[in-house]
C-alpha positions in Angstrom: 17.0 21.5 12.9 16.6 25.2 13.3 16.6 24.8 17.1 20.0 23.1 17.0 21.5 25.9 15.0 20.3 28.7 17.3 21.4 29.5 20.7 18.1 29.7 22.5 18.3 31.0 26.0 15.6 31.5 28.5 12.3 32.8 27.0 11.5 36.2 28.3 7.8 36.0 27.9 6.8 32.3 28.2 3.0 32.6 28.0 2.9 34.3 24.5 5.7 31.9 23.4 3.5 28.9 24.5 0.4 30.4 22.7 2.4 30.9 19.5 3.8 27.4 19.7 0.3 25.9 20.2 -1.1 28.0 17.3 1.6 26.8 15.0 1.0 23.2 16.0 -2.8 23.6 15.3 -2.1 25.2 11.9 0.2 22.3 11.0 -2.4 19.8 11.9 -5.1 21.7 10.0 -3.0 21.9 6.9 -2.1 18.2 7.1 -5.8 17.2 7.4 -6.7 19.4 4.4 -3.9 17.8 2.3 -5.0 14.3 3.5 -8.7 14.9 2.5 -7.7 16.3 -0.9 -5.4 13.3 -1.5 -8.2 10.9 -0.5 -10.7 12.6 -2.8 -8.3 12.4 -5.7 -7.4 8.8 -5.0 -11.1 7.8 -4.9 -11.9 9.6 -8.1 -13.8 12.5 -6.4 -11.2 15.1 -7.3 -10.5 17.1 -10.4 -8.3 14.4 -12.0 -10.6 14.1 -15.0 -13.5 11.8 -15.8 -12.9 8.1 -15.8 -14.8 5.9 -18.1 -17.1 3.7 -16.1 -16.5 0.7 -18.3 -13.0 -0.4 -19.6 -12.7 -0.9 -23.4 -12.9 -4.3 -25.0 -9.2 -4.2 -25.6 -8.4 -3.4 -22.0 -10.7 -6.2 -20.8 -8.9 -8.7 -23.2 -5.5 -7.6 -22.0 -6.6 -7.8 -18.3 -8.0 -11.3 -18.9 -4.8 -12.5 -20.5 -2.7 -11.0 -17.7 -4.8 -12.6 -15.1 -4.4 -16.0 -16.8 -0.6 -15.5 -16.8 -0.7 -14.7 -13.1 -2.7 -17.9 -12.4 -0.3 -19.9 -14.4 2.7 -18.3 -12.7 1.2 -19.0 -9.2 0.3 -22.6 -10.1 3.8 -23.1 -11.5 5.2 -22.4 -8.1 3.5 -25.4 -6.6 0.1 -26.1 -5.1 1.0 -25.0 -1.5 2.5 -21.7 -2.6 -0.5 -20.9 -4.7 -2.9 -21.9 -1.9 -1.0 -19.8 0.7 -1.0 -16.8 -1.6 -4.7 -17.0 -2.4 -5.7 -17.7 1.3 -3.6 -14.7 2.5 -4.1 -12.1 -0.2 -7.6 -13.0 -1.5 -9.4 -14.6 1.4 -7.7 -12.4 4.0 -6.8 -15.3 6.3 -3.9 -14.6 8.6 -0.5 -16.3 8.1 -0.6 -18.0 11.5 -4.1 -19.5 10.7 -2.8 -20.7 7.3 0.1 -22.3 8.9 -2.2 -24.2 11.3 -4.5 -25.2 8.4 -1.7 -26.7 6.4 0.2 -28.1 9.3 3.4 -26.2 8.5 5.4 -23.6 10.3 4.8 -19.8 10.1 8.2 -19.5 8.5 7.2 -21.8 5.7 4.1 -19.7 5.0 6.2 -16.5 5.0 8.7 -18.1 2.6 5.9 -19.3 0.3 4.5 -15.8 0.2 8.0 -14.4 -0.6 8.2 -16.9 -3.5 4.8 -15.7 -4.8 5.6 -12.0 -4.4 9.0 -12.5 -6.2 7.4 -14.3 -9.1 4.6 -11.7 -9.4 7.0 -8.9 -9.2 9.0 -10.4 -12.1 5.8 -11.0 -14.0 4.8 -7.3 -13.5 8.2 -6.3 -14.8 7.6 -8.3 -17.9 4.1 -6.7 -18.3 5.7 -3.3 -17.9 8.2 -4.1 -20.6 5.5 -5.1 -23.1 
């Protein structure tokens, strides 16, 4: 954006200009890698984000179990195929094309089944957040 605003003519000393440009590029990459490493450490719990308890409380486990059951019910309520497609894709890591071949349906059908499941789970998450 700055280059568009300035009227840059010919560079009088191209070699120092090139060295400065390369130096700035390396500094940018170095700073990005430092930020990325710090973000990864914080995400994995290795940063200074505070101590996490290794074991969730009994209340948290109970709430999680109830929510998991509601998720199962929601998926099963969408139909057997939708639930199967979702579980095969998200839990088993099977590709959509392979699922379509397994079930004898088109790839579009698998995609639509996943969309139904995602929509239902997003709505369920919203209801969990509202609680």
